[in-house]
C-alpha positions, 0 to 999 in steps of 0.5 A: 754496450754489447761489444763491451760484454762480448770482449769481457766474455772473450777475455775471461774465457781466454784467461781460464783456458790458459790457466787450465792449459798450464795446470794440465801441463803441470799435472802431466809433467808431475805424472811423467816425473812420478813415472820415471821415479817409480821405475828402475833405469839401469845403466847400459853398455858400461863397456862395449864388450865382456872384456876390457882388453884381457881382463873381464868387464862388468858386461855380461852376455845376454841369455842364450848367447854364445860368444866364440872368441879367438885371441892372438898375441904376437912377439914383442915389436922390438924383435926387429925386421927378422921376426917381422916385428913380432908377427912371425910368432904368436900364441893363441887362446880359443874361448867359448862364453855363454850367457845363462841369464842376463846376470850369469855367464860362464866360459872356458878356453884353451891357451897355447901359453903353458898349454892352459885350460881355463874356466870361469863364472861371472855373476852380476851382483849389483847393477848401476841404476836410477829411479826407484832403486838408486845404485851408483855402481855395477858389481860383479864377481868372477871366480876362475880356475886354470890348469897348466898342462905343460909336460914336466921333466920330473918323472911324473912326480907332479900332482894334478893339484900342483897344476891348478891355479885359482883367481877371484875377482871383484869388478866395481864399475861406474858409467859416468857419462854416455862416453866414459866408464871406469872400473876397479878390480881387486884380485886374489890369485893362488898360482900353480906350483910348477911355475917359477915366474913368481916368488909367492904362490898367493898374489894380491893385486888391484886393477883399474880399467877405463873406456871412452867411446869415440863413435857408435862402433868404436871404443878405446880402452886401458887396463892396468894391474898392480901387484900388491905383493910378490915383490921378489919375483921377476914378473912386472905389472901389466899395462894394456891399451886396446881399440874395440870395433863393432861390426854387426855380430862381430867384435874386433879388438886391436891392442898393445900390451906387455903380456904374452899370457891371456888368462888372469894368472898369467897376465897379472902374475907372470908378465915378464916384459916391460914397456920401458924396455920396448917389450910391447906386443901387438895382438888382436881378438875376434869375437863372433856371437850366436843367438842359440834361442830365438826367443827374446827375453 
């Protein structure tokens, strides 16, 4: 009789312990889910770097970080062995970018192409997120100004304003998975008055860019800009492919493109080469970042 009572007590105790454990587990899961939905989870590393190939990505430098970027673009590969397949000649851009905050960065540079000086501001307006705030895309606005300083044979009649060009871009990107992101770039260009490579001084274009992560330190990128007007010019649409290689504080980029220019006005509005003619150029970028403020935000 005592054994029956003992078995009954054990069975009831076991039942209530299991029930309590299940209830506790359910409550814990609900608390974790509620915590996840109450915080904002932002998409990280939509692109590996602040640039896709030549054009901007929605990625910003962290606050107080300086990026020194050296870009090279060689002659077309089909120039032959005499020109060492383009490597005997190159143009270069030296750039300095700086993160003011996590959402605002600035930059300036000098290009050998048309002896151009350029400066830009990149502002992140929206950030892709889940949780308490659901935002499907990241959006950035990038205005750029550049000045062409080539000497002209006009007896000094060229005004400074004639040498200025302006570019306004809206970058809209979405990270679809850990390995793939896509970006659209509506672009408006007001070109300088001394270049004869375009028929229309005001150029509208739409760009598309994508990146796919191969490994933790390697991405492959693609970038294409289609000009919506300026049909009467001798310029062509630019198509570029690149590989990003991350090595600690350095980012090393290898790319193939049909553009020799490395500012938005030049590679979108003044690309003279065509892939179908074999006018493909090899180039590379080397980027080194410096933390100027040791305090972590």
